[in-house]
C-alpha positions, 0 to 999 in steps of 0.5 A, spaced: 912 912 368 908 907 363 909 906 357 903 902 353 902 899 347 895 899 343 896 895 336 890 897 332 892 896 324 884 894 322 880 899 318 880 905 318 872 906 322 875 900 327 881 906 329 876 910 329 871 906 334 878 905 339 879 911 341 874 913 346 878 906 348 884 909 348 881 915 352 879 910 357 886 907 357 890 913 359 884 915 364 885 908 368 892 908 367 895 914 368 900 917 369 902 914 363 905 914 355 900 912 349 903 909 343 899 906 338 900 902 333 895 902 326 894 901 319 899 905 315 895 911 311 889 911 317 895 915 322 893 922 320 886 921 324 889 921 330 892 927 329 891 932 336 888 926 340 891 929 347 892 921 350 896 919 344 903 919 345 907 916 338 902 913 333 906 908 330 903 907 322 905 899 320 906 899 312 902 892 312 903 890 305 910 891 305 912 887 312 907 880 309 913 880 303 917 881 307 920 877 313 926 879 313 922 887 313 917 884 319 924 882 323 926 889 323 920 892 325 919 887 331 926 889 333 923 897 333 917 896 337 922 892 341 927 898 343 921 903 345 921 898 352 912 899 353 911 896 359 905 894 357 901 892 351 894 892 348 891 888 342 884 888 340 887 886 334 885 879 331 891 878 328 898 871 328 901 878 326 899 883 332 900 877 337 908 876 334 908 884 335 905 884 342 909 877 344 917 880 342 915 889 344 919 885 351 912 887 355 911 884 361 903 885 361 900 884 355 893 883 353 888 880 348 883 876 346 881 868 347 880 868 339 885 873 336 891 868 332 897 866 336 894 867 343 897 863 348 902 869 346 897 874 350 899 874 359 891 876 360 886 874 355 879 877 354 873 873 351 870 877 346 863 876 343 862 876 335 855 879 337 850 882 342 854 887 344 857 895 341 864 894 339 866 899 343 864 895 350 868 889 346 873 894 347 873 896 353 872 889 355 880 888 356 881 893 360 874 893 365 870 889 367 862 888 365 860 893 370 865 898 369 865 900 363 864 908 361 857 910 359 861 915 355 862 911 348 862 916 342 868 916 337 873 921 339 876 926 332 880 932 334 880 937 330 883 944 329 881 952 327 885 950 321 882 944 319 875 948 319 877 953 316 881 950 311 875 945 310 869 952 309 874 954 304 873 947 299 866 947 301 866 955 298 870 953 292 866 948 291 859 952 291 857 948 297 852 951 302 855 949 309 850 946 314 846 944 308 848 938 304 847 931 305 852 926 304 853 920 301 858 915 302 856 909 296 862 904 296 865 900 301 872 895 302 866 889 301 862 889 295 857 886 299 856 891 304 855 896 298 849 899 295 847 899 288 849 904 285 842 904 281 839 905 288 844 909 290 842 914 285 833 913 286 835 915 293 838 921 292 832 923 285 828 923 292 832 927 296 833 932 290 826 932 290 823 932 296 828 937 300 833 943 298 840 940 300 845 939 296 848 932 296 855 931 296 858 923 295 865 922 298 869 916 298 876 915 297 880 916 291 879 908 289 871 910 289 871 916 284 868 912 279 864 910 283 861 916 284 861 918 278 857 915 275 853 915 280 853 922 280 852 923 273 847 917 272 843 923 276 845 929 273 843 935 277 848 940 279 846 940 286 850 933 286 856 934 288 863 929 287 868 930 292 872 923 292 879 923 292 879 930 294 880 930 301 884 928 307 882 924 312 881 931 317 879 934 311 873 928 311 872 929 318 870 936 317 866 936 312 862 930 315 861 934 322 858 939 318 853 936 314 846 935 315 846 927 316 849 922 313 847 916 309 852 910 308 854 903 307 856 898 314 863 903 314 867 907 316 862 914 314 858 911 320 863 912 325 865 918 322 858 922 323 858 919 331 864 922 332 859 929 331 853 925 334 851 927 325 844 924 324 846 918 320 842 912 315 846 905 315 844 901 309 845 894 310 847 888 305 851 882 308 852 884 315 848 886 320 847 891 326 848 885 331 855 884 330 856 891 334 858 896 329 852 901 329 852 908 330 852 912 336 850 920 334 843 920 337 839 920 331 839 914 327 836 910 322 838 902 321 836 900 313 835 893 313 831 888 308 828 883 313 826 876 313 833 873 309 835 867 313 841 868 309 843 875 312 849 875 316 853 871 311 860 873 313 862 878 318 866 882 313 861 881 308 865 878 300 866 881 294 859 875 292 853 873 294 854 866 298 846 865 294 847 869 287 841 873 288 843 879 293 836 881 295 840 885 301 841 890 298 837 890 291 831 890 295 832 896 299 827 901 299 829 908 298 822 911 300 823 908 306 830 910 306 828 917 306 822 918 309 826 915 315 832 920 313 828 926 314 825 923 321 833 923 323 834 930 320 828 934 322 826 930 329 825 935 336 829 931 342 826 931 348 
């Protein structure tokens, strides 16, 4: 049986988008055992995935600080005797892990660091095609790309029961709320909190929905500020109160998701939840758009400075931040209503 390692130690959203690729690796190379190397802290989102034999969490901060720990880690990977490594991740470190795995077949992108350590390399365009298709390119030719691109997250009945109890304890009406995720790892991908306050007030004035503010523990203060500014009992802050499985379940039960260009987009896609994505420093053309059937992309047009980076940054390079400050919250709301209520043909 072929033993395959997939290296995906990027951000949480990237890992979620890798799940259809995992499925296709399994289908193409079965019988096989797939292990996946992920950034520690993201591994629980892959629980119950039927295509994954083993999830290997990597403490990236730890191995960055200690060469000895990195060498010990790659020795452990080598002891697992993989036949093939597929590396969608770009870093020099990932290429080294791939090489020292001892696998005879090592496939990665030409643009990755130390790409010469791969046995096969594939060009990865920055834009024009969706990220899932970029992943498919590692094992398929373009005319072979599967049409089934939506992420796959597997939630148990236990998770649904626990989530329903969590919502009940918070006095949240199941399937009668809009989830708003106002944060991002990158500052220039965040719509300012005052804009979120404006948008949430419009939602509360013109609909009967509750609004859930979500995020990690790091986002607790941001969500608390927005909640306090809106000052309405129908706004409930759940930032830092959910694990990844519960968050996925909360998103699956929501009426719609409103988010910056960040991981909740891809959580929502897994459950075909209508999604509004607010773009600032980045652009849809990078390939991280929603895969839900109904979505709206909020952008400020005619800004020659966009995009200002693949990921965004901590400060607007032009010092005006017009891509977010000029977002039209009324227009965002109008399109949110359209995607929530429009009928499928």
